C-alpha positions in Angstrom: 139.3 133.3 94.5 140.9 131.9 97.7 142.6 128.5 97.8 140.1 125.7 98.1 137.2 127.8 96.8 135.5 126.4 93.7 136.0 128.3 90.5 133.1 130.6 89.7 131.7 130.0 86.3 129.4 132.3 84.3 126.2 130.5 83.3 124.8 131.0 79.8 121.9 129.6 77.9 121.8 128.6 74.3 120.0 126.6 71.6 121.3 123.9 69.3 119.6 122.3 66.2 119.3 118.6 65.7 119.0 118.4 61.9 118.8 114.9 60.4 118.5 113.6 56.9 118.4 109.9 55.9 119.5 109.0 59.4 122.5 111.3 59.3 123.1 114.3 61.6 124.3 117.8 60.5 127.4 118.9 62.4 129.4 122.1 61.8 133.2 122.5 62.3 134.4 125.5 64.3 137.6 126.5 66.1 138.2 126.8 69.9 139.8 130.1 71.0 143.2 128.3 71.0 142.7 127.5 67.3 141.9 123.8 67.6 139.0 122.5 65.5 135.9 120.9 66.9 132.5 119.6 65.6 129.2 120.5 67.1 125.5 121.0 66.3 124.5 124.4 64.7 123.4 127.0 67.2 124.7 129.3 69.9 124.0 131.6 72.8 120.7 133.3 73.5 120.9 137.1 73.4 119.1 139.3 75.9 115.3 139.2 75.3 115.6 136.5 72.6 113.6 133.2 72.7 115.4 129.9 72.2 113.7 129.4 68.8 114.6 133.0 67.7 118.2 132.3 68.8 118.3 129.2 66.8 116.9 130.8 63.7 119.5 133.6 63.9 122.4 131.3 64.7 121.6 129.0 61.7 121.4 132.1 59.4 124.7 133.4 60.7 126.7 130.1 60.8 125.5 128.2 57.7 123.7 130.9 55.8 120.3 129.2 55.5 116.8 129.4 56.9 115.5 126.7 59.1 112.1 125.4 60.4 112.5 124.9 64.1 110.4 122.2 65.7 109.9 120.8 69.1 112.5 120.7 71.9 114.1 117.2 72.0 116.4 117.6 75.0 119.4 119.5 76.1 123.1 119.3 76.9 125.6 121.2 79.1 129.0 122.4 77.9 131.7 123.4 80.4 134.0 125.7 78.3 137.7 125.0 78.7 138.9 128.4 77.3 137.0 130.5 79.8 135.2 130.1 83.1 131.7 129.6 81.6 129.1 126.9 81.3 126.4 126.9 78.6 123.1 125.0 79.0 121.7 124.3 75.6 118.1 123.4 74.7 118.2 121.2 71.6 115.4 121.4 69.0 114.5 119.3 66.0 115.0 121.5 62.9 115.0 121.2 59.2 116.9 123.3 56.7 115.2 125.1 53.7 118.4 125.1 51.7 121.9 123.5 51.5 124.3 124.8 54.3 127.0 127.2 53.3 129.7 127.6 56.1 130.3 131.2 57.0 134.0 131.8 57.7 133.2 135.3 59.2 131.4 133.3 62.0 134.4 130.9 62.3 132.5 128.1 60.6 135.0 126.0 58.7 132.9 123.2 57.3 129.9 121.0 57.8 129.2 117.3 57.5 126.3 114.9 57.5 127.4 112.0 59.7 125.9 108.8 60.9 125.4 109.0 64.7 127.7 106.0 65.1 130.5 107.7 63.1 130.9 111.0 64.9 134.4 112.4 64.5 136.8 112.3 67.5 136.8 116.1 67.7 133.0 116.2 68.2 132.4 118.0 71.6 131.7 115.3 74.2 128.3 116.7 75.4 127.1 116.8 71.7 128.4 113.3 71.0 126.5 111.9 74.0 123.4 113.8 73.2 123.3 112.7 69.5 124.2 109.0 70.3 121.5 108.9 73.1 118.8 110.8 71.2 119.2 109.1 67.8 119.5 105.7 69.4 116.1 106.2 71.1 114.5 106.8 67.8 116.4 104.3 65.7 117.9 107.1 63.6 114.5 108.6 62.6 113.6 112.1 63.7 
């Protein structure tokens, strides 16, 4: 890359789940590549030939070891990774869980929490925070 040329970033696509219960949102705690923790919605990157809903079903099974019912797409968010030159565009879907989440350390999932949209933790990824606050505010906490 020559001086003054913008950094080239890989573009990825992914799916995230907006799981709500009693007005609270499910977030999972993961680690950045540098080891610092962050909170985000369950989900991840779409694999080659995979649909968004199949991706979300797989990611939820891998990350929090439960099955989910994936509903309608409710929006999206964009995440510009800081640890590598990549940007991921996420489609966000309403989802409900069929069992209690169980964090999978093998997938770098440290914990989960049900949080009020107004009480998101400071380490919640900014695009996720903005999406949750905007989306849940539009529906008065009911999904």
